[in-house]
N, C-alpha and C positions, 0 to 999 in steps of 0.2 A: 635160719634165715630171719633177717629182722623184717618186721612189719611196721608200716608207717601209715597213720590214719591221716588222710587228707584234711587240710584245714577247714574246708568247707563241710566235710562230713562231720568233724568234730564240733563245729559251731551248730550243725544241724541237731546233733545229739544234745548238746548243752540246751539249746533251744526247746527241745522235745521234753526234755527234764523239766525245765522251768515252767512249761505250759502244763505239765502232768501236775506239779506241786501247785500251780495256781488253781488249776481245776479241782483238786482235792480241797483247797482253802475256800474256794467258792462254794462248793457243795456243803462243807460242814458248817461255815459261818452262816450261810443263807438258811440252812435248815434249823439251825439253833434260833436264829432270829424270829423265825416264824413259828417254830414248835415250842420254843420256850421264851415267850416275851417277857415274862414277870421275874425271871431268876435275876438275882441281883442283890444289892444292899441299899439301905436308905443313909443318907448323910443329913443330918439336921432336918429329918422329915422328908428329904428329897429323894425319890427313886434314883438310883444309878443302875440301870439294867445293863447285863452282860450283852443281850442282843444288841441293844443300841450303840454299845461300845464296838461291838462286831461290824456294824454298819460303817464306822469309820474306816475299818480295814479294807471293807469291800470297796469303798470309795477309793482308797489308796491303790488297790489292785487294778481298779478301772483306769486311773489316772496313769499307771505305769504302762498301760497299753496304749495310750494316746500318742500318736507320731507327730501330731501337730494340734494347734488349738483350733478346733472346728466345731461349733456347736448348731446342730440343725435349727432352723428358724422357729419350727413349731415349739420346741423345747424352751427356747428364749421366751417366746411369747407366753408360754404356759408359767415360766417362773417370774415373769414382769410383775403380774398382780401380787405375788407373794411377796416380792421385795418392796413394793409400794405399800402393801398392808403391814409389813413390818416397820417400815418407817413411820408411817402414821400411827400405829400402836405405841412406838417407842416415844413419839411425840406426846401422845394422851398420858402415857405412864409417867413421863417426866413431869407433866403438868398435876396429875390427879393422885398419883402413887398408887400402891397396890397392897391388898390385905393378905397377900400370900406369895412369899418369894417362891415356893415350889411351884404354884400354879404360873406365876409368871415365866419361870424359865421353861416350864413344859409348854407353855403357849407359843413362845418363841421359837423353840424347837421344831414345833408342828408347823408354824407358819414359814420358817424360813430354812432350817437344815434339812427336814425331811423331804421337801420338795427338790431341794438340791441332789440329794441322795438317789430319789427316785428317777429323775432326769438324767442322772450322770451314770449310775450303776447298770440301771435297765435300758441300756442304749446299745448302738452299734458297738461299742468299744468292748462290750462283753458278749451281748447276745449274738453278734455276727458268727461268733466262733463257738459258744457254749450255750446257744439257746436250748439245744436238747438236754443238756445237763441241768440247766436252770428250770426247764420245765418239769423234768422228772424229780428234781429235788423238791419243787413247789408240790408236786401231787403228792409225794410221800410225807411231807411235812403236813399237808391237810389231812391226808388218811390217818396220820398219828394223832393229830389232835381231836380229830372226830371220833376214832376208836377209843382213845383215853377218855375223851368227854362222856361217852356213853357209859364206859366201865365205871368211871368214878361217878357218875349220877347215881347208878343203882347201888354202887359200894356205900356211898353215903347214906342212902335211904335205909340199907339193911344194917350196917353197923354203927351208924349214927357219928362216924368221925370221917376225917379226910386223910389222904395220903398226901404227906408234905415233904418235898424234897427240897431242901435249901439250895439255892443257886441255880436251881433248874425249874421246878415247878411252882416255886413260891419265892418271893424276895424273903431274905433272912428276917427282916422285921416284920413280916406278915405271919409268921409262923404261929399256929393258935389262934389267928384273928381272921379266918376266911368267914366264919359265920357272921362278922360285922359288915361284910361288903354288899349289903342289900340283895342278898340272893335267897331269902326265906320267903316262901310263899305260903303261910299258915302252917309251918311244919314240914313242907315239901321243898327242899332246896334245888335252886335252878340246875341246869347243866352249866358248868364253868370251865371244864377242861384245864389246860394249863393257863388260862387267861384269867382266873380267879374271880370272874364277874359274869353272869350270864348274858347281860346286855352288851357289853364290851365284845365277848365272843361272837354273839349273834349279829352284832354291828359289822365286825370284821368279815364274817362269812358271807354276809350280804355283799360286801364289795368284791370280795375274790370268789364268790360262789358261781356266777355264771362262767368264768374262765375255767375254774376247777371242773364243773360239769361238763365243759367243752373237752377237757383234756383228759377227764376220767373214762376209761373204756369198759369198767366193771359196772354194770347196772346196779348190782347190789349194793356197792359202794356210793353210787349216787344216791340211793335211797336212804342210805345210813346219814349221808350229809343233809337230807332234808329231816331225818328223825333227829339229828342233834339240834338242828335250828328249833324245831317245835318243844323240843325238852328244855329249851332255855325258859320256857314258860314266861315270854316276854310277847306282849302284844305287838310291840314294834316289829320285833325279829319275825312273827308270824306273817305280818304284813309282808315284810320283805321276802320271806319264803314263797308266798303266793306270788309276788311280783316276779321272783326268778322263774317260777313255773310257767307263768304266763308269757314271758319273754322268750323262754326256751321253745315253748310249744309254737307260738306265732312265728317264731324265727325259722321253723322248719317247712312254713308255708301252709296256708289255709287251705287243706283238704279234708274231705269227709272223714277219712280215717283219723286224722290228726284232730279234729273236732270231737271225735267221740273218745279219743284218748284224754284230750284236754277235759271234757266235760266229766268224765270218770275219774280224773286226777283231782279236780276241784271238789268234786262230790266226797272223795276220800280224805281230802283236806278238811273239807267240813266236818266229817265224821271224826277225825283225829281231834279236832279243836274241841267239839262237843265231848269227846272222852276225856280229854285234859281237863276240861272245866269241871266235870263230874269228879275226876280225881281230885282236883284242887277243892272241891266242895263250893263252886262258884256257879253262877248261871250267865246268860247271855249279858246280863247287865255288866258284868266285867269287861266285855269287849266294847260296848257302846256307852262308856263311862263319861258322862257329861262333864266331870271335873277333870278330864284328860289326865287321870292317875295323878291328882294333885298338882298339875301343871297350869291350869286354866289362870291362875294369878299372874303367871309371867306376861301375859298380853297386857297387863295395866300399863307396861311401858310404852304402849301406843297412845296413851293419854297425854304423855308429856314427850313427844319426840324431838330431840335436839340434834342440831349440827355438831356442836362440840359437847361432850358429855361432862358431867360434873361429878358423876359417881367414882369412888375408888374402885379400882379393878379388881374384882373378885373371881372366882372359879366360874366358868361357863355354864349355865344350867342345860337341862336336856334340851329344850328347844333352842338350838345354838343360835338361830337368826336373832331371836329376841334378845338374847344375852349379849350380842355383839353390838346390837342397837343400843342397849342401854349403858355398856361400858366403853363404847368406842364411837357412838354417834352415827349419823346418817352416811358420812364418808367412809367409816370404818365398815358399815354393812354393806355398801356397793363394792368397796374392795374385797371384802370377805366373800361375797357372791361371785365376783369376778374370779378370785383365787381358786374357789371351789367347783365353779362350772367352767372356767376356761379350758381345761383339758378336753372335756366333753364336747364344747363347742368347735374347738381346733380338729379333733377327730372327724366329726361331722363336716366340717369345711373341707377336709382331706378326702371326703368321699366315703367315710365309714357310715354304713347305716345302722340305726338303733336296733332294727329287727332282721338280722340275717345271722346264717349259720357260720359266720367267721370268727376267728379269736379276737380279732380287732374289735368287732361288734360286741364280744362277751365282755371285753374289757369296758367298752363304752357303757354297756348295760349296768356294771358294777358300779361304775362311778354316778350314774344317774340314780340308780336306786338309793345309794347313800344319800344324795341330795334331796330325795324325798323324804326318807325316814329321819334325816336330820331335824324335820319338823316335828318329830316326837322324841327321840333321843339320839343325839349326836355322837355322845361319849368323845367329843372332838379332842380334847387334850389328853385322854387317857391312852396310855401304852396298850397296844401298838396300832391303834386305829389310822392315824395319818400315815404311818410306816406302809401299811396295807394299801391305803388309796393311793399314795405316789408310786407304790411299786406296781399296781395295776395300770396306773396313768403311764409310767413310762413303757410297760410292756405294751400297752396299747398303741403307742405312737410307733414302736418298732414292728409291731403286726402291720399296722396301717402301711408303713413304707414297704415292707416285705410283699405285701399282698399287690402293691402298685407297681413296684419294681422287683420282680423276682430274683432270688440270688442267681449270679451269673449274668444279669443283663448288663449293658454297658452304663445305663443310668444307676444301677445299684452299686456297681463298682466305683461310680464317680462320687456317691454319697458317702 
């Protein structure tokens, strides 16, 4: 007897297979981008990382799922300052020139492309169907970089060498050069994981940390996350870790037991910091450094504030706001602040509270913590800081819509 597969059944089977392939690609490419952000090559000194290339494929996968061109207003409003900042920056660049082609490319990628990636991929196009997959991949990627980072930290102290896997944990051009990446604290090397720099790793953890802690259901892995942040041996990252702990605790509500846990946690953090300072052979002056770790001179730009800058564009310093003011003038700084704080203000305008136990709130906390620590060390143009920032921003908008219009409601279906 001949059997016939109905056309609609065949179409359904093909679609299911396509969705499965799409899901596998999303998981693999997203995991690589977060877990191995430095793997790649350099062309004329310009890093070309595989993870960033993968983001273009993820954008393509998202666009293939679009049945019509319909972009939510909040995402358009979040991208608008990025576009304006890009236009102003291009105008300044054309007038004053740049000292570094590599930095210039990294800057425009951070200002224009990565916001586009974050707003598009981490949207309803992908997350409505694959949010569980994306969340699980995110959690496992962070687990990996934390576990590998702690292992590598002690491996380096014991053996005196690094584990370097080209195209995966390091850029091919950086093999044998990790010690040159400002990670040496008097013979003790910072925790760098696959991010190759303690401050870059710590800044990224500051942004994604609140959401990771919200999604991570294993308490010992939450403690491992905090341990990794403190082992970066970075004052800026320590401040970020304390802010995450405070936000997490207060978001649970002010109760007597919560206050006891918070007090105990802060005392433990204080003890950890004192222990780390002793390990480094430092005292409390390391924390309260009046020279701001050699960054105090950056405030000299305030003595000659200009509307239109005259300086050739150079890599942005640790205190990114002052660097933007120097190289892009007052309009550039205003647009930069709008570009950085825009997602946070839009989330709050949509009803997301800074201190609440929701996932949207966790995303908001990560964005705001970055805006705060950017006064000390923003690592703005370094891979993958802005990728992580706009990833969390995109997820924050999706969570905000999801909690406002639960899946299955008429309004959610209309969105």
